[in-house]
N, C-alpha and C positions, 0 to 999 in steps of 0.2 A: 872116900875112905882115905884117912891120913892127909886130907886136904887136896887130894888129886881128883880133879873133875874132868868131865868130857863135855864139849860143846860143839854144836854144828849149826852153820848158818846157810840160808838159801842163797841162790844166785843173785838176788836183788838186794843183798846186804853186804856192805863193805866192812870188813872186820879188821881191827888192828890189835895184836896181842903184845902187850908190854910186860916185860919181866925185868925186875930190878931197875925200872925207869927207862929201859931201852926197848925199841920196837923189835920184837923177836920174829914176828911174821905178820903179814897183812895181805889183804886181797878179798876177792868176792867168793862167796860160797865155800869158806874154809870150814874145816872140822879138825879138832885137835884135842889133846889132853893138856891140861895146865895145872900148875900148882897154885892154888888160890891164895895162900898167904903172901906170895911174892909177885902175883900177877894182877894185872888189870886189863880189862878188855873193852875196847871201844867198838860199838856197832852203829853204823849209819845206814839207814834204809835208802836205797837208790830209787831211780825212776822219777817220773814227773809228778808234781803235786799241784793242786789248785787251792788257792787261799782267797777268801773273800775280803774285800776291803770296803769300808764306808767312812767317809770323813766329810766335814763341812768346810766350806770356803766362802769368801766374800768377793762378790763381783766388783767391777769398776764403779757401778752405780750403788755400791754399799748394800747389796742385797745378799742375804745368806742363802746358800744352796747346799744340798746334800748330794754327794757323788757316791754312787755304789757301783762296784765292779768286781772283777776277778783277775787274779794274776796266776799264770801257769809258769812254773819254773822246774828246773831239774838240778840235782846236785852234780856239779861238774868235777869238783875237786874235794872228795870226801875227807881226805887227810887234812886239807887246809881248813875245812869246816870244823873238823874235830879239834883243831887248835884254837878256834874262835869260840866254840861252845862245847860244853861238857856232855858227850854222848856215851860216857862210861856206863857199862851195865851194872845194875845193882845186884844184891845177893840173890835175887830171884831171876837173874839173867834177863831183866827187862830194861828197855831204854827209857830214860826219863823224858816223858812227853812234853814237859815244860820247855825243853830246848826248842822244839818246833814252834811253840807259841812265841818264844823270843825271836826266832827266825822270822816268823810271819809278821810279828810286830815291827821288826826292823824294815822288812820289805814294805809294809804299809806306810811307815814313816817316810821312806824314800819316795814312795809313790806320791804321797801328799806333797812332799817338798818339790817334786818334779812338776806337779800340776798347779801348784800355788801361784807362781809367777804368771803362768799362761792364763789362768782363770781371772786373776786380778786385772788383766788387760782387756777383758771382755765385759760387755754389758749383760744384764740378766737374760734378756731374750736371746741374745746371740749365744750365750753360754748354754742355754737349754737346747739349742740346735747344734751343738758342737761336740757330740759324743765321740765321733770318730777322730776329730783332731785332738781331743783330750786323751783318748786312748793312745794315739801315736806319740803324744808328748810324754805321757807317763812311761811308755815302753822305752822310748829313746833315753829318758832320764835314768831309768833303772839300768839299762845296758851300759851307760856311760858313767855310772856311779862307782867311785872307788870303794865305798863301803860294801856294795853288793859284790864287787869283784873280790874283795878280801874274804867274803863269806864262802867263796868257792862255789856259788850257784850260777846257773845260766837262765836268763829270762827267755821263756819260749813265746809268750804272748800276753797281752794286756787287753782286756775288754771292759769298757765302761757300759754297764747294763742299765743304769738309770741316773738321771739328773733331775732333782726335785727341788723346787723352791719351798719356802715355808708355807704352811696351810693357808695363812691369810693372803700371802702373795699369790698362791696358786688359785685361790678363789677370785682374787682381783683380776688375775690374768685370764681366768676362765670367763669372768664377766666381760672383760675388755674384748676377749676373742669372740664371745657371743655377740656383743654389740658390733664388733667389726664384721663378723659374718652376716649379721642382720643388715648392716649398712651395705655390705657387698650384695646381699640378696635384694635389698631395696634398689641398689644401683643397677643390678641385673634386670629387675622388673622395669625400672625406669628406662634402661637401655632397650629392653624388648619393646616396651610401649613406644618409646621414641623411634625405634627401628620400624615398628608397625606404622606409626604416623608418617615417618619419612617415606616408607614404601607406598603408603596411601597417597602421599603428596606426589611422589614420582608417577604413580599410576594415573592420578588426575592430570598431572602435567603432561604425561604422555598422551592421555585422551584429548586434552586441549590442543596439544601440538598436532595430533592426528586430525582433529576437527579443523584446526587452522590450515593444515596441509590440504584437507579435502576442500575447504572453502577457497583456498588459493587455486587449487586445480579447477574448481568450478568457475572461478573468476577467469582463469586462463582459457577455459573452454568457451565461456561467454564472449570473452574478448576475441578468441579465434573465430567463433561463429559470427560475431559482428564484423570482424575483418573479412570473413568469407562473403557475408552478405554485401559488405561495401564493395568487395572485389566483383561479386556477381552484378551489383547495380552498376558499377563502373564499366564492367564488360558489356552489360546490356545497353548502357548509354553509348558506349563506343560502337556497339553493334547497330543501334538505332542511327547513330550519326553516320556510320558507314552505309546503312540502308538508305538513309536520306540522301547522303552524298551520291550513292549509286543511282537513286531515283532522279536526283537533280541532274546527274550526268546523263541519264537516259532521256530526261525531259529536254535537257540542253541539246542532246543529239537529235531528239524528235523535232525540237524548235528549229535547229539547223536544217534538219531534213525537210520540214515544212517550208522553211524559208527558201531552201534550194528548190523544192517542188514548185512553190509559188513563183520563184524567180524563173524556173524553167518554163512553167505555164505562161508566165508573162512574156518570156522571150518567145515561146511558141506562138502565143496570141499575137505578139508584135510581128513575128515572122509571117503568120497567116494574114494579119492585117496588111502588112507591107505587100505580101504577095497579091492579096485581094485588091489592095489599092492600085498596085501596078497593073493588075489584070483588068480592073474596071476603069482605070483612069482614061483609057482611050475612048471609052463609051460615054464619058461624061458630056461630051459635046453633042451626042446624038439625042434626038427627040425620042420619047418612049414609043411613039408610033412607028418610028423607023426601026427601033429595036424589035418591036412586035412583028414588024414585017419581015425582018431578017430571020426571026425565029418562028416563021409562020407554020412550020410543020409541027411544032410542039404546042400549038394553041388550038383549043377545042372550041366548039360552038358556044359552050357556056362561057368560056373566056371572052369570046367575041361579044357575047351578050353583055358581059360585065363591062368590057371596054366601052360598049355602046351606051350603057347606063352612065358611065363616067363622063362620056362626051356630053350626054344630055345634062348631067348635073353641072358641068362646066359652062354649058350654054343655056342654063335654065332661064336666064333673063331674056333670052331670045325666043323661047318657046311659049306659045300661048296656052294651048291645051294639049295634054298627052294622057291617053288612057291605056293602062296596062292591066289586063285582067288576070286574076289568079289562075284561070284555066290556062292561059298562055304560059305562065311561069311553071305550072305543074307539068305541062306537056314538055316543056324544055328540059326540066329536071328528069322526067321519066325517060326521055330520049337519051339523055346523058348517061343514066344508069344502065339503060339497055345496051349501050355501046360498051 
């Protein structure tokens, strides 16, 4: 009515009321009456906002990649932003949304500028694996950008969500990766087989070493047994030699004993012969008849008959005829036995 209007803003909107070109009031969550012919109102929504970005870059090896991500920012200085972009409300008290598109585009441009130099220093494969470093590079570049600072916004985070090569290169990389994985699989199979062969070789080598050790032990046992047999034979030989030596010693002792016995017997015989010789020597001069007469008591009739026959035999040349009957001899023998 008469150009006087009423407007009310929520707490997440920063409003500036200009009257006759001067800021009459400003702040968050304002509500007031204003005279529309001489007033203009700027309203800037506060809070964090997410914008998506996507741009293409060329890697060090001249391969085109597409980087897709998200920037989260908050309006830190709404008055400064209102001076850079027109956030004046229209007649329907609505904000011109094209201003946010401009803001988003400027942030996208700064993000691409920040990432460009970094990506151009990387190869394709390295770039595809560098989402986190690229995110950090873009975030740092935005925070240090004078253009972003002049816009009065604060960068909260930057996330690179995807890094994609061209479809042809993606297919080539996929093929290369498949071949690489196949080679790795073949290498793994080869290594497993080689490992199995190596293990089999080690097992056989271990078995052969065990067999060699067993044969070596058997050889040592045979050598030890032979050594024991040699020692036993040597001990038996020494024992036989000792036995023979003992027997020889015994025989020598026996020989010495026999020699001593013979010598003693000889000496005894010599002594007896000497005694007998000395005993009988005085009788050598006597005639046997005299000796018989001396020992007349010990002579029997038979002895006398024998002596008589001896005398007859000595004087046989002087005897003409002599008759001795068997009866005579028998009677003499009987008489001798009867005595």
